C-alpha positions as CSV (number, residue, x, y, z in Angstrom):
1,M,39.6,242.1,41.6
2,A,42.2,241.7,44.1
3,L,40.3,244.2,46.4
4,Y,36.8,242.5,46.2
5,L,38.3,238.8,47.0
6,R,40.2,240.5,49.8
7,T,36.8,241.9,50.8
8,F,34.9,238.8,50.3
9,I,37.1,237.0,52.8
10,T,37.7,239.9,55.2
11,M,33.8,240.4,55.6
12,I,33.2,236.5,56.2
13,V,35.6,236.4,58.5
14,S,35.3,239.8,60.5
15,L,31.7,238.8,60.9
16,Y,32.3,235.5,62.4
17,T,35.3,237.2,64.5
18,S,32.8,239.3,66.0
19,R,30.5,236.7,67.1
20,I,33.6,234.9,68.3
21,M,34.5,237.9,70.1
22,L,30.9,238.6,71.9
23,Q,30.9,235.1,73.0
24,A,34.5,235.0,74.2
25,L,33.9,238.5,76.0
26,G,30.4,238.6,77.1
27,V,28.2,241.3,76.5
28,D,29.9,243.9,79.3
29,N,33.2,243.3,78.1
30,Y,32.3,243.9,74.7
31,G,30.5,247.0,75.3
32,I,33.5,248.2,77.3
33,Y,35.8,247.7,74.3
34,N,33.6,249.5,71.9
35,V,33.1,252.7,74.1
36,V,36.7,253.0,75.6
37,G,38.2,252.0,71.8
38,G,35.8,254.8,70.7
39,I,37.8,257.3,72.8
40,V,40.8,256.7,70.8
41,A,38.7,256.0,67.5
42,M,37.7,260.0,68.3
43,S,41.7,260.8,68.0
44,S,42.3,258.7,65.1
45,L,39.3,260.2,63.6
46,L,41.0,263.9,64.0
47,T,44.3,262.7,63.0
48,G,43.1,261.4,60.0
49,A,42.7,264.4,58.5
50,V,46.6,264.4,58.5
51,S,46.4,260.7,57.1
52,S,44.0,262.1,53.9
53,S,46.1,264.9,53.5
54,I,49.3,262.8,52.8
55,T,47.6,260.6,50.7
56,R,46.1,263.5,48.5
57,F,49.6,265.0,48.4
58,I,51.6,261.6,47.6
59,T,48.8,261.0,44.8
60,Y,49.2,264.5,43.6
61,A,52.8,264.3,43.3
62,L,52.8,261.0,41.4
63,G,50.2,262.4,38.7
64,E,52.5,265.3,38.4
65,G,55.3,262.4,37.7
66,N,58.0,264.5,40.1
67,K,59.7,261.9,41.9
68,D,61.9,264.6,43.8
69,R,58.8,266.3,45.1
70,M,57.1,262.6,46.1
71,K,60.5,261.9,48.2
72,I,60.2,265.3,49.9
73,V,56.5,264.9,50.5
74,F,57.0,260.9,51.9
75,S,59.9,261.9,54.4
76,T,58.1,265.2,55.5
77,S,54.6,263.1,56.2
78,V,56.4,260.7,58.5
79,N,57.9,263.4,60.5
80,V,54.8,264.8,60.8
81,M,52.8,261.3,61.8
82,I,55.5,260.9,64.2
83,A,54.7,264.5,65.9
84,M,51.4,263.8,65.7
85,S,51.4,260.6,67.4
86,V,53.3,262.4,70.4
87,I,50.1,265.1,70.5
88,A,47.9,262.2,70.2
89,V,49.5,260.3,73.1
90,L,49.2,263.3,75.5
91,A,45.7,264.2,74.8
92,L,44.3,260.6,74.8
93,E,46.1,260.1,78.3
94,I,44.3,263.5,79.5
95,V,41.1,262.5,78.1
96,G,40.9,258.9,78.3
97,F,41.7,259.1,82.2
98,W,39.1,261.7,82.6
99,F,36.3,259.9,80.5
100,L,36.9,256.5,82.7
101,A,37.1,258.3,86.1
102,T,33.7,260.7,85.6
103,K,31.7,260.0,82.8
104,A,31.9,256.5,81.6
105,E,29.3,253.6,82.7
106,I,31.7,250.9,83.6
107,P,30.5,247.6,85.6
108,D,32.1,247.4,89.0
109,G,35.4,245.5,89.1
110,R,36.2,246.2,85.4
111,M,37.6,249.7,85.7
112,I,41.3,248.1,85.5
113,A,40.7,246.1,82.4
114,A,39.3,249.5,81.0
115,H,42.4,251.4,81.7
116,W,44.5,248.3,79.7
117,V,42.0,248.8,76.8
118,L,42.7,252.5,76.7
119,Q,46.5,251.9,77.0
120,C,46.5,249.0,74.1
121,S,44.1,251.4,72.1
122,I,46.5,254.4,72.3
123,V,49.7,252.2,71.3
124,T,47.4,250.6,68.4
125,L,46.7,254.3,67.3
126,V,50.4,255.4,67.3
127,F,51.2,251.9,65.3
128,N,48.3,252.9,62.6
129,L,49.3,256.6,62.3
130,I,53.2,256.2,61.7
131,S,51.8,253.9,58.9
132,Q,49.8,256.1,57.1
133,P,52.3,257.5,54.5
134,Y,53.4,253.9,53.7
135,N,49.7,252.8,53.2
136,A,49.2,256.3,51.1
137,T,51.9,255.3,49.0
138,I,50.8,251.7,48.2
139,I,47.7,253.4,47.3
140,A,48.9,256.1,45.1
141,H,50.7,253.1,43.2
142,E,47.7,251.5,42.8
143,H,49.5,248.1,44.0
144,M,46.3,247.0,45.2
145,S,47.2,243.2,45.6
146,I,49.7,243.6,48.5
147,Y,46.9,245.8,50.3
148,A,44.5,243.2,49.7
149,Y,46.6,240.2,50.6
150,M,47.3,242.1,53.9
151,S,44.0,243.1,54.9
152,I,43.4,239.2,54.8
153,V,46.4,238.5,57.0
154,D,45.1,241.1,59.6
155,V,41.5,239.9,60.1
156,S,42.7,236.2,59.9
157,L,45.2,237.4,62.9
158,K,42.2,238.9,64.9
159,L,40.1,236.0,64.6
160,A,43.1,233.8,65.8
161,V,43.1,236.0,68.8
162,C,39.6,235.6,69.6
163,F,39.7,231.9,69.6
164,A,42.8,232.3,72.0
165,I,41.0,234.1,74.5
166,E,37.9,231.9,74.5
167,S,40.7,229.1,76.3
168,F,42.3,231.7,78.2
169,E,41.0,232.0,82.3
170,G,42.4,234.8,83.2
171,D,40.9,238.6,82.4
172,R,40.0,237.8,78.7
173,L,39.6,241.7,77.7
174,I,43.4,242.5,78.6
175,L,44.9,239.9,76.8
176,F,42.6,241.0,73.6
177,A,43.6,244.1,73.7
178,L,47.3,243.0,74.1
179,L,47.3,240.5,71.2
180,N,45.4,243.1,69.0
181,T,48.1,245.5,69.5
182,G,50.8,243.0,68.8
183,I,49.1,242.6,65.4
184,A,49.0,246.3,64.8
185,L,52.9,246.6,65.3
186,G,53.2,243.5,63.2
187,M,51.3,245.3,60.0
188,R,53.3,248.4,61.0
189,L,56.5,246.8,60.7
190,F,55.6,244.6,57.1
191,Y,54.5,248.0,55.4
192,S,57.6,249.6,56.2
193,W,59.6,246.8,54.5
194,Y,57.6,246.4,51.5
195,C,57.4,250.4,50.4
196,S,61.1,250.5,51.1
197,R,61.7,247.2,48.9
198,H,59.4,248.9,45.7
199,F,59.0,252.5,46.2
200,D,62.3,254.5,46.0
201,E,60.3,257.7,47.4
202,S,59.8,255.7,50.7
203,K,63.3,255.3,51.7
204,Y,62.5,257.6,54.9
205,N,64.7,260.6,55.5
206,Y,64.3,262.4,58.6
207,R,66.5,265.5,57.2
208,L,63.9,265.7,54.1
209,F,61.7,268.5,55.9
210,D,60.4,271.0,53.5
211,K,59.1,273.7,55.3
212,S,56.9,274.9,52.1
213,F,55.1,272.1,52.0
214,F,54.7,271.4,55.6
215,K,53.0,275.1,55.2
216,E,50.9,273.8,52.3
217,M,49.8,270.6,53.9
218,S,49.6,272.5,57.5
219,Q,46.8,274.6,55.6
220,F,45.2,271.7,54.0
221,T,45.0,270.0,56.9
222,G,43.5,272.3,59.1
223,W,40.4,272.6,57.1
224,Y,39.9,269.0,56.9
225,L,40.8,268.8,60.6
226,V,37.9,271.2,61.5
227,G,35.7,268.9,59.8
228,N,36.7,265.9,61.1
229,A,36.4,267.5,64.6
230,V,32.7,267.9,64.0
231,W,32.8,264.3,62.5
232,V,34.0,262.8,65.8
233,F,31.1,264.0,67.6
234,N,28.6,263.1,65.1
235,T,29.9,259.4,65.4
236,Q,32.0,258.2,68.3
237,G,30.5,261.1,70.5
238,L,27.1,259.5,70.0
239,N,28.4,256.3,71.3
240,M,29.7,257.9,74.3
241,L,25.9,259.3,74.7
242,I,24.4,256.4,74.5
243,N,26.8,254.9,77.1
244,V,25.9,257.9,79.5
245,F,22.2,257.7,79.1
246,F,21.6,254.3,78.5
247,G,24.9,251.7,79.6
248,V,27.1,249.5,78.0
249,A,24.5,246.8,77.2
250,L,23.3,249.5,74.2
251,N,27.0,250.2,73.3
252,A,27.3,246.4,72.8
253,A,24.3,246.4,70.3
254,R,25.4,249.3,68.4
255,G,29.1,247.2,68.5
256,V,27.2,244.7,66.5
257,A,25.6,247.0,64.3
258,V,28.9,248.7,63.6
259,S,30.4,245.2,62.8
260,V,27.8,244.2,60.0
261,T,27.7,247.7,58.5
262,S,31.7,248.1,58.6
263,A,32.1,244.7,56.7
264,I,29.7,246.1,53.7
265,T,31.0,249.3,53.4
266,S,34.5,248.0,53.6
267,F,33.2,245.9,50.5
268,V,32.0,249.2,48.8
269,N,35.3,251.3,49.9
270,N,37.4,248.8,47.6
271,F,35.8,250.5,44.7
272,T,36.1,253.9,45.9
273,V,40.1,252.9,47.0
274,A,40.5,252.0,43.1
275,F,39.2,254.9,41.5
276,I,40.1,258.1,44.2
277,P,43.8,257.8,43.2
278,Q,42.7,258.2,39.5
279,I,40.6,261.2,40.4
280,T,43.5,262.8,42.0
281,K,45.8,262.1,39.1
282,S,43.4,263.1,36.7
283,Y,42.8,266.8,38.4
284,A,46.7,267.0,38.7
285,S,47.2,266.5,34.8
286,K,44.2,268.8,34.3
287,D,42.0,266.1,32.5
288,M,38.7,267.4,33.8
289,D,36.8,265.5,31.7
290,R,38.0,262.6,32.8
291,V,37.5,263.7,36.3
292,L,33.9,264.4,35.7
293,F,33.6,260.8,34.1
294,L,34.8,259.1,37.4
295,V,32.7,261.3,39.7
296,F,29.4,260.5,37.9
297,Q,30.4,256.8,37.4
298,G,32.0,256.6,40.8
299,T,28.8,257.7,42.6
300,K,26.4,255.5,40.8
301,Y,28.4,252.2,41.3
302,T,29.2,253.3,45.0
303,W,25.2,253.9,45.5
304,F,24.2,250.7,43.6
305,L,27.1,248.4,45.4
306,I,25.9,249.5,49.0
307,F,22.0,248.5,48.1
308,I,22.7,244.9,46.9
309,F,23.7,244.7,50.8
310,I,21.3,247.2,52.2
311,V,18.2,245.6,50.7
312,P,18.5,241.7,51.9
313,V,20.1,242.8,55.5
314,F,17.2,245.5,56.0
315,W,14.3,242.9,55.7
316,E,16.5,239.8,57.4
317,A,18.0,241.4,60.2
318,D,16.5,239.6,62.8
319,T,17.1,236.4,61.2
320,L,20.6,237.5,59.9
321,L,21.7,238.3,63.5
322,K,20.3,235.1,65.4
323,L,22.1,233.2,63.1
324,W,25.3,234.7,63.1
325,L,25.4,235.6,67.3
326,G,22.7,233.0,68.4
327,D,21.7,235.5,71.1
328,P,22.1,238.9,69.7
329,P,21.9,242.2,72.2
330,A,18.7,243.9,72.6
331,Y,17.9,246.7,70.1
332,A,20.7,245.0,67.7
333,S,18.4,244.3,64.5
334,L,16.8,248.0,64.9
335,F,20.2,249.5,65.1
336,L,21.5,247.7,62.5
337,R,18.6,248.8,60.0
338,F,19.4,252.4,60.9
339,A,23.2,251.9,60.5
340,L,22.7,250.5,57.0
341,F,21.3,254.0,55.9
342,E,23.8,255.6,58.3
343,S,26.7,254.1,56.0
344,W,25.3,255.2,53.0
345,S,24.8,258.6,54.1
346,I,28.3,258.9,54.6
347,I,29.6,256.8,51.3
348,I,27.5,258.4,48.6
349,S,29.8,261.7,48.5
350,F,33.0,260.0,48.3
351,A,33.6,260.6,44.8
352,L,32.4,264.2,44.9
353,H,34.4,265.1,48.1
354,N,37.7,263.8,46.7
355,V,37.6,266.4,43.8
356,I,37.5,269.1,46.3
357,L,40.3,267.2,47.9
358,A,42.5,267.1,44.8
359,S,41.6,270.7,44.3
360,G,43.0,271.5,47.5
361,Q,40.3,274.0,48.3
362,L,38.8,272.8,51.3
363,K,38.0,276.2,53.5
364,R,34.8,277.2,52.2
365,V,33.1,273.9,52.0
366,Q,34.5,272.8,55.2
367,I,32.7,275.9,57.2
368,R,29.6,275.3,56.0
369,I,29.4,271.6,56.2
370,V,30.8,272.0,59.6
371,I,28.3,274.4,60.9
372,Y,25.5,272.8,59.4
373,T,26.5,269.1,60.8
374,A,27.9,270.6,64.3
375,F,24.2,270.5,65.4
376,I,23.9,266.6,65.2
377,F,25.6,265.8,68.5
378,P,23.6,268.9,70.6
379,I,20.5,268.0,68.8
380,T,20.9,264.1,69.8
381,W,21.7,265.1,73.3
382,L,18.6,267.5,73.6
383,C,16.4,264.6,72.2
384,Y,17.9,262.1,74.8
385,S,17.6,264.7,77.5
386,L,13.7,264.8,76.8
387,G,13.1,261.2,76.7
388,A,14.0,260.2,73.2
389,P,14.4,256.6,72.4
390,V,17.8,255.5,71.4
391,W,17.3,255.3,68.1
392,A,17.0,259.0,67.9
393,S,20.5,259.6,67.0
394,Y,20.5,257.7,63.9
395,V,17.3,259.9,62.6
396,V,19.1,263.0,63.6
397,F,22.6,262.1,62.0
398,I,21.0,260.6,58.7
399,L,18.9,263.6,58.0
400,L,21.5,266.4,58.3
401,N,24.6,264.0,57.1
402,T,22.5,263.5,53.8
403,T,21.5,267.1,53.2
404,A,24.7,268.6,53.9
405,K,25.8,267.1,50.4
406,G,24.2,270.1,49.0
407,F,27.1,272.3,50.1
408,T,29.7,269.6,48.4
409,L,27.6,270.1,45.0
410,S,27.5,273.9,45.6
411,E,31.2,274.2,46.1
412,L,31.9,271.9,43.2
413,K,29.9,274.0,40.8
414,R,32.2,276.9,41.8
415,I,35.7,275.3,41.8
416,V,35.3,273.0,38.1
417,D,31.6,274.3,37.0
418,F,30.5,270.9,37.9
419,P,27.0,270.1,36.1
420,V,25.1,269.9,39.3
421,L,21.4,269.6,37.6
422,R,22.8,266.9,35.0
423,F,24.2,265.4,38.3
424,I,20.8,265.1,39.7
425,K,19.0,264.3,37.0
426,E,21.3,261.4,35.1
427,C,22.7,259.9,38.9
428,V,20.7,261.0,42.0
429,L,17.1,260.5,40.6
430,R,17.9,257.6,38.9
431,C,19.2,255.9,41.8
432,V,16.7,256.7,44.0
433,I,14.1,255.3,41.8
434,V,15.9,252.3,41.3
435,T,16.8,251.4,45.0
436,S,13.2,252.2,45.9
437,I,12.1,249.6,43.5
438,A,14.5,247.3,44.7
439,F,12.8,246.9,48.2
440,V,9.5,245.8,46.9
441,V,9.9,242.4,45.5
442,P,11.8,241.2,48.9
443,G,9.4,243.2,51.2
444,I,6.6,241.1,49.4
445,C,8.2,237.9,50.1
446,V,8.8,239.1,53.8
447,Y,5.3,240.1,54.3
448,L,3.9,236.7,52.9
449,I,6.3,234.4,54.4
450,P,6.2,234.0,58.4
451,Q,9.7,234.6,59.8
452,S,12.1,231.6,60.0
453,T,15.3,230.4,58.5
454,V,13.7,228.9,55.7
455,R,12.3,232.5,55.0
456,F,15.8,233.9,55.3
457,F,17.3,231.9,52.4
458,I,14.5,232.8,50.3
459,V,14.5,236.3,50.7
460,V,18.0,237.1,50.7
461,P,18.9,235.6,47.4
462,V,15.6,237.2,45.9
463,A,16.8,240.4,47.4
464,I,20.2,240.4,45.7
465,I,19.0,239.1,42.4
466,W,16.3,241.2,42.1
467,T,18.2,244.7,43.3
468,L,20.8,243.5,40.5
469,L,18.3,243.5,38.2
470,C,16.9,246.9,38.9
471,E,20.3,248.1,38.9
472,F,21.4,246.5,35.3
473,I,17.8,247.4,33.8
474,L,16.7,250.6,35.1
475,G,19.9,252.1,36.4
476,L,22.6,252.0,33.9
477,S,22.4,253.4,30.1
478,K,22.6,251.2,27.2
479,S,26.2,251.9,26.5
480,E,26.7,250.9,30.6
481,R,24.9,248.0,29.9
482,S,26.9,246.7,27.2
483,L,30.3,247.6,28.8
484,V,28.9,245.6,32.1
485,L,28.2,242.4,29.9
486,T,31.8,242.8,28.0
487,I,33.4,242.9,31.3
488,G,31.6,239.8,32.5
489,K,32.4,237.7,29.2
490,K,35.9,238.6,29.7
491,I,36.1,237.6,33.6
492,S,34.1,234.6,32.3
493,Y,36.5,233.7,29.8
494,K,39.5,234.3,32.0
495,F,38.4,231.9,35.0
496,I,36.4,229.5,33.0
497,G,39.0,229.5,29.9
498,K,36.3,229.7,26.7
499,N,34.0,232.2,25.3
500,I,30.4,232.3,26.3
């Protein structure tokens, strides 16, 4: 509940922040910020492999109840992230300078500002990297409330930054980058302070460096890194391709779509943040029945949660962007519709993939997925070279990324004898049928009512209510519906103060 309260607030604030940011920076500056920040985001996805490894090992040690092991894992992880930060800085300085100098389409007179954005983004990345062991410890202990509160503080400060730059008469893009770096530093200091006060294992000791654990984590991270390296070219790499073939204006449109889908996926990710540590702990304690239960329920509810947003936003994307931004960039609504399903293709396998992470057996599945999905970037490049429209990248990504889930299911069958056919029948097929029906009624409303603000305020609530009804009646079993009603009554009793 704390995470959902946090997401509701951060989603509203983040969307409003994107509007103010676009107005304050302008389309060109906003596009520059997205493409240059994307260079650093590429590195963060690569180093995210190390972050995910840290989260897995800290949570696994907590599931085993080994406090000494947790202290070693934490301090070794901080040492690793410091080393990774040095490597990231060196690599980004070289790659970033090369890209800006030779490949990026930056408007005349804005190259100095682009370099400022690059340097500030690199510093921000360093702060975020060193914070990862602390964030992982908070999530492993399931202290979700403080995690939620600080996220609200983070987005509120970013909104304040947007208001601040509106009244600034100098280079707004440079000031924007500097102030965001200051926010990252403040968040980094707070998480360090909080963890040192509440978790004994999070007191950093540079002498606690376990070579055997480092070797184990390096092997685990290595295979994770291979997958993330391909992931970089399938996400931020496509952003750079759009810049090269179509210019910064369409980077701005893609940035708007990403802002909306990021807000939506953040809401859904709160659910995954809550149950993923339980998967790892259950696997560590050898409770496989609990693991399978969490995977089935986690996948289904993740799917249902994201379509509560996808259905109304898909049908009313144009009006939503006009109400939000006033004058959205060209192609923004089209990008948004595709980006919704791109997010879905990423999120639906979180529960499945985290069983593999918990097992530590990444090598086999990563090789298969990497070989398959590595074709996304070159296929998109080929399509653009042959004159394909800008949205072709979304089609390629969604098709290949979705079908790649078959490799994950195959590997789970080998590792834990996962019931693949039962999973497809009870979870996947049911979800497909439910969400397909969910599009029908709001689609009829869109067909019958001319586009307007009035239609927007009719279609959106109709779409949400109809989707919820479809999911509740057709998507849940009898026992699941009973459980949902029971939880609803408890929540109502808590907040209203009486039985209903």
